[in-house]
C-alpha positions as CSV (number, residue, x, y, z in Angstrom):
1,M,64.7,131.2,63.8
2,P,63.2,129.4,60.7
3,A,65.9,128.7,58.2
4,T,65.6,131.2,54.7
5,P,65.1,129.3,51.5
6,A,68.4,130.0,50.5
7,K,69.9,128.4,53.4
8,A,67.7,125.4,52.7
9,L,68.5,124.9,49.2
10,P,72.0,123.7,49.7
11,W,70.4,120.6,51.9
12,L,67.7,120.1,49.8
13,L,70.3,119.6,46.7
14,A,72.4,117.6,48.8
15,V,69.7,115.1,49.8
16,N,68.4,114.6,46.0
17,A,71.8,114.2,45.0
18,A,72.2,111.3,47.4
19,L,68.7,110.0,46.2
20,L,69.2,110.2,42.8
21,A,73.0,108.1,43.3
22,T,71.6,105.6,45.4
23,S,68.6,105.0,42.8
24,A,71.1,105.3,39.8
25,R,73.3,102.1,41.3
26,A,70.4,99.8,41.5
27,D,69.8,97.5,38.3
28,P,66.5,98.1,37.3
29,T,66.4,94.1,35.9
30,E,67.8,93.2,39.0
31,P,64.8,91.9,41.4
32,D,64.7,92.8,44.7
33,R,66.3,89.7,46.9
34,P,65.1,89.8,50.3
35,P,67.6,89.9,53.3
36,S,69.2,86.8,53.8
37,V,70.6,85.5,57.2
38,N,73.8,82.8,57.4
39,A,73.5,79.7,59.1
40,T,74.9,80.9,62.4
41,G,72.7,83.6,62.4
42,A,69.6,81.5,62.0
43,T,70.8,79.0,64.4
44,A,71.2,81.8,67.1
45,V,67.7,82.8,66.5
46,W,66.3,79.3,66.4
47,A,68.1,78.9,70.0
48,A,66.9,82.1,71.5
49,A,63.2,81.3,70.1
50,Q,63.8,77.7,72.1
51,A,64.1,79.4,75.3
52,V,60.5,80.7,75.8
53,P,58.7,78.5,77.6
54,S,55.2,77.1,77.6
55,P,53.1,78.3,80.5
56,L,51.4,75.2,82.4
57,L,48.5,75.3,84.6
58,V,48.9,72.4,87.3
59,I,46.3,70.5,88.8
60,G,46.4,68.1,91.7
61,G,46.3,67.0,95.3
62,G,43.6,69.7,96.0
63,H,45.3,72.8,94.4
64,V,45.8,74.8,91.4
65,A,49.4,76.1,90.7
66,G,51.9,77.1,87.7
67,G,54.8,75.8,85.7
68,V,56.8,76.0,82.8
69,R,57.8,73.5,79.9
70,W,60.3,73.3,77.3
71,Q,60.8,71.1,74.3
72,I,63.7,69.6,72.4
73,T,62.9,67.5,69.5
74,P,65.5,65.3,68.5
75,F,63.9,63.6,65.6
76,V,61.0,63.5,63.5
77,Y,59.6,61.6,60.6
78,S,57.1,63.5,58.5
79,F,54.7,61.4,56.6
80,G,52.7,64.3,55.4
81,V,55.7,66.0,53.4
82,A,57.6,64.7,50.3
83,A,60.7,66.5,50.8
84,H,63.0,65.7,53.6
85,P,60.8,63.7,55.8
86,V,63.2,63.0,58.4
87,R,64.2,66.4,60.5
88,A,66.3,66.8,63.5
89,F,66.0,69.9,66.1
90,I,64.9,72.4,63.8
91,V,61.5,71.1,62.3
92,D,59.3,73.5,60.1
93,P,55.9,73.6,61.1
94,V,54.4,72.2,57.8
95,A,56.2,68.8,58.4
96,R,55.0,68.5,61.9
97,H,51.6,69.5,61.8
98,A,50.7,67.9,58.0
99,G,51.6,64.4,59.7
100,A,54.5,63.1,61.7
101,V,55.8,61.3,64.6
102,E,58.0,63.0,66.5
103,V,60.4,61.9,69.5
104,Y,61.0,64.6,72.3
105,G,62.5,65.5,75.7
106,S,61.2,68.2,77.9
107,P,62.6,69.4,81.1
108,E,60.0,71.2,83.2
109,W,59.3,73.0,86.4
110,A,55.8,72.0,87.6
111,C,54.8,73.4,91.2
112,C,54.4,71.8,94.0
113,A,56.5,68.8,94.5
114,P,55.4,66.6,97.6
115,D,57.9,66.6,100.6
116,G,59.9,69.5,99.9
117,G,61.3,67.9,97.0
118,T,62.4,69.8,93.9
119,S,59.5,70.7,91.4
120,W,61.7,70.1,88.4
121,L,61.3,67.2,86.5
122,V,62.4,65.9,82.9
123,R,60.1,63.6,80.3
124,G,61.0,61.9,77.4
125,G,58.3,60.6,75.0
126,A,57.0,60.2,71.5
127,R,53.9,62.2,69.5
128,L,51.6,61.1,66.5
129,Y,50.7,64.1,65.1
130,L,47.6,64.6,62.3
131,P,46.0,67.2,60.3
132,L,42.6,68.2,61.1
133,I,42.0,71.4,58.9
134,D,44.0,72.6,55.7
135,R,47.0,70.3,56.1
136,G,47.3,70.9,60.0
137,E,48.0,75.0,59.1
138,F,44.9,75.9,60.6
139,L,44.2,72.8,62.9
140,S,46.0,69.8,63.6
141,G,45.9,67.1,66.8
142,S,48.5,65.0,68.6
143,L,48.5,62.2,70.5
144,G,51.4,61.2,72.9
145,G,52.8,59.1,75.6
146,S,56.1,59.8,77.7
147,Y,58.2,58.6,80.6
148,Y,58.8,61.3,83.3
149,R,61.2,61.2,86.2
150,A,60.8,63.6,89.1
151,S,61.7,63.7,93.0
152,G,60.2,60.9,94.2
153,G,60.3,58.9,90.9
154,G,59.1,58.3,87.6
155,G,56.1,56.9,85.8
156,G,54.1,57.2,82.8
157,S,52.2,59.6,80.9
158,I,49.6,60.3,78.3
159,E,49.0,63.5,76.5
160,A,46.3,65.2,73.9
161,A,46.8,68.0,72.0
162,V,45.3,70.9,69.7
163,Y,47.2,73.1,67.5
164,T,46.5,76.6,65.3
165,L,48.2,79.4,63.7
166,F,50.5,77.1,61.8
167,G,51.2,75.3,65.0
168,M,52.9,77.9,66.9
169,V,49.8,78.1,69.3
170,G,48.3,75.0,71.3
171,F,46.9,73.6,74.0
172,S,48.0,70.3,75.6
173,V,46.7,68.0,78.6
174,T,49.3,65.8,80.2
175,V,47.7,63.1,82.6
176,S,50.3,61.5,85.0
177,P,48.2,59.3,87.3
178,A,51.5,58.5,89.8
179,L,53.0,62.1,89.7
180,A,51.8,63.5,93.2
181,H,50.1,67.2,93.3
182,R,51.1,67.1,89.7
183,E,48.4,64.5,88.1
184,I,47.1,67.0,85.3
185,M,49.1,69.4,83.5
186,N,47.4,72.0,81.1
187,A,49.9,73.9,78.9
188,L,49.4,76.7,76.8
189,V,51.7,75.5,74.0
190,L,54.1,77.9,72.2
191,R,56.5,77.0,69.6
192,F,58.6,79.5,67.9
193,F,60.5,76.9,65.1
């Protein structure tokens, strides 16, 4: 049954009074401040974003398979920014893609290890980032080298990549000639800084 205007009037008055009280408390000379996050909250959000892996397309030994890769960056020296050129772990996209050198570690799961060995491997390496268009915000590239350790031994790798969308999305090719059944790994690089 629809409410009569007399019954709805007290509710409308209460809502209007609450809105007026809220707007009366706000100081019109105070600028609106964006919500802020404390250091603990920011670290928690960053850690959760780092848990999202980059998908791999693994090519080698006559087969094509999948995998995932994560990255940890304990050190970056950015020669593309003047403020705070040395960064650790949390790296602003502009600091990396405007021009930088980084040291990284990368745990990976890349199907399919030969002889029933584990498909897990870990690599450590270094990369050089160079801006290509708009200080690297639109397009940047990287070249790097790494050493991997997998079941059956270790070896060297080389890598080339391009990145776009402020460095959040990229495509990399990693070539590891001695990594049996996983000589070439193409990655859709996803980075949530």
